[in-house]
C-alpha positions, 0 to 999 in steps of 0.5 A: 291846652293839654287833651291826655287820650287815656284820661279816664276823667276828661271831664276835670281836663281844663285849660288853665289859665296862666297858661292861657294868658302866657301864650296870649303875652308871647303873641303879644310881644311877636307882633310888637316884634314884627313890625321892624322894617328895613326897608323902610330904615333903608329908606331914610338912608336914602332921604339923608344922604340925599340931604347931606351929598345929594346922590342917590344910593340904591340897594339891589334887592331884586333883579328890577333893580340891579336892571334899572342900576345897569341902565343908570349907568350905561348912561352916565358912561355914555360921556366923558366920566365927570367926578360926580358922575363916577360917584354916582355910579359908585353908590350904585353900583359898588358890590362892598356898599351893597354888602354894608347895606344888609347890615341893617337886616343883620340889625332887623334880625337882632331887633325881632329875637330881642323882642321875643319871650322865652320858650315855654317848657314841658316837663314830664315824669311817670311811675308804672304800676307795681305789686302791692304785694298781695297780687294787685297791680298798681294804676301807676302816677302821670304828672305834666308840667308847662311853664316859662318865665314870666320876666321875660315877657315883661323885660322883651320890650326893654331888651327890644329897646335895646336893640333899636338903639343899636339898629340906629347906631346900625343905620348910621354906620350905613350912612357913614358908609355911604358918605365915605365912599363919595369921597374916596371915589371923589378922591380917586377920581382927582388921582386919576385926572392928576395922573393923567395931566402929569403923562400929558406934561411928560409926554410933552418934554419927552418929545421936546428932549428927543428933539434936543436930543437929535439937534445936539447929535448932530451938531456933535457930528459936526464937530462944534461939541464936546461928546459929553453935551451929548452924552448929558443931552443923550440921558436926559432923552432917556430919564425922560422916555422912562418917566413916561413909562412911569406916568403911563403904570401910574394912569394904568393904577389910579383908573383901576382903582376908580374902576373898582371903586365904581364896581366896573368891568369888561367893556365898562372901564374904557371911560372916557376922563377930562386929562386935566384937573379943575383949575383953582378959583380966582376967588376964595371960596367963604366960610362962616361958622365952620364948627357949629355946621360940622357939629350939627351935621357930624354923623359921628357925633351921632353914632357916639351919642346912640352908643351911648343910648344903646349902653344906657338901655343896658345898664338899666336892663342890668339894674331892673334884673339884678334882685329877681333873674327870672320867675317862672310860672305856669300850670302842673297836671299829675294823675293819680289812680284814676283822677286827674289833679291841676294846679299852679306852678311858679319857682323864682332864682334867688340872688345870692350870688349872681347880682348882676353885679359884673354886668352893673359895673360894666355898663357904668364904665361902658357908659362913662368911656362913651361919654368921655369919647362922646366929648373928645370927639367933639373936640376933634371934630372942631380941630377937623374943620378948622385944620381943613380950612387951613389946607384948602386956604393953603393949597389954594395959594399954592396952587395960584403962587405956582400958576401964576408966578413959578410957572412963567418964572421957569419959563422964561429962564429956560428961554434965556437959558437956551438964548445963552446957550445958542449964543454958546456963553453956557454950556449943556448942563446949565440949560439941563438944570434950567429945564429939570427945575421947569419940570420940578415946577410943573411937577409942583403946580400939578400936586398943588391942583391936587393938594388943593382938591383933597383939600376940598373934598375934606372940608366938605366932607366933614361940613356934611357930616362925616370926618375923612381920613387925612390922605397922605401925600405919598398917595400922590407919589406915583403919579409924580416923576422924580425931576432929578433923575431927568437930567442924569445929574447935569445939576452937579455939573451945572454948579460946577461948570455954571458959565463953562461953553460948549 
């Protein structure tokens, strides 16, 4: 309602029906959009995560929530860290994940903004008094116009529906981010365990090679071996010490990677961990209906489907606004001399040139593109789950083969070569070659254990509904030690002098 204080005839000034109607409509639109709640959306994410991977997620949006999280983390760190505990700490404490949760707030704001009608517009003009040529001054003229795009009210619900569809995309992205962090943290935990196990093995080897070098040095001083044998044994001892240093670095790096994922610093980084990877189960896992489960659970497919829905809605808006892009309704107040006049005001855009041809064509192309991507993704998920099953089966068989065949065989070979060495039937190079091969077998076993757990995490992640980026074997390179460097080139010497004596 407008009130003009200087009006000579205020009783002729009445609120206009169109303007009152527009005001009420705007309030209705705003009230309808205010019902979106990011906290309610996060509750649905908590439930979804609990059903898929059975972990607790918390949005640390208050001081009380952060205190409860800190208490939970202290309890988990108060005992040896397990893989499940590491994942739970990461989901509670990782700041980047907490930042991802803010996408819900961003999506909520987009829904609210999309559901708002355009603001009313007020225009005014005035012509001041002027002389009529006989010395008489005119009273001047005044005009006020208020109006708004009426179609923006009708289209607000459509735009809000698009924003709500995109908000569902944001919720799925958040759920996917939670699952990604859980899987990556578990992999980091296994890398830390593998590094610890490698370090333990290399320290044992270093102790044995140091003792062997001392024994060889005493024999050399007694004049029973040539200097070359002593130098080869010394080279193995020194290279093993370097390997221990490299393994210690790998342990430190893997622990810091896990610390970063768990969001730990200060005194909290002194957690303890089992130094051995879990062994491969004797009984093979039974897998049924893998493709069906992966497709039904897939968050990636749900994301692609929701994007199709959002683009389809955008296509509908582009078509709906093609013929009549806008329709302005309002009321005009005009004062001429001492009288006020009131009347309706209308206006609309004539779609002669721009009929949303570009928007419609863009929406069509994007819709077809998303549909093709959706079908391609379904095929890729089926292939990924089959490949993950093959990798898990192969890794299990390899680890068991190392455990049951290769390691016992290499130990027996070293024992036999040692007996022949003591009997002066083979030389030092042949003994060092046997030890080198035993070290390689130990490294291969740890690598196979790690590969098995990586493959298991990948398969479980796909079955829980999320594709996991294939982990490259090079990520494990810092944990492994190049066993060829430990012998100082003794393998070539052994091939040339395999049957040589002392």
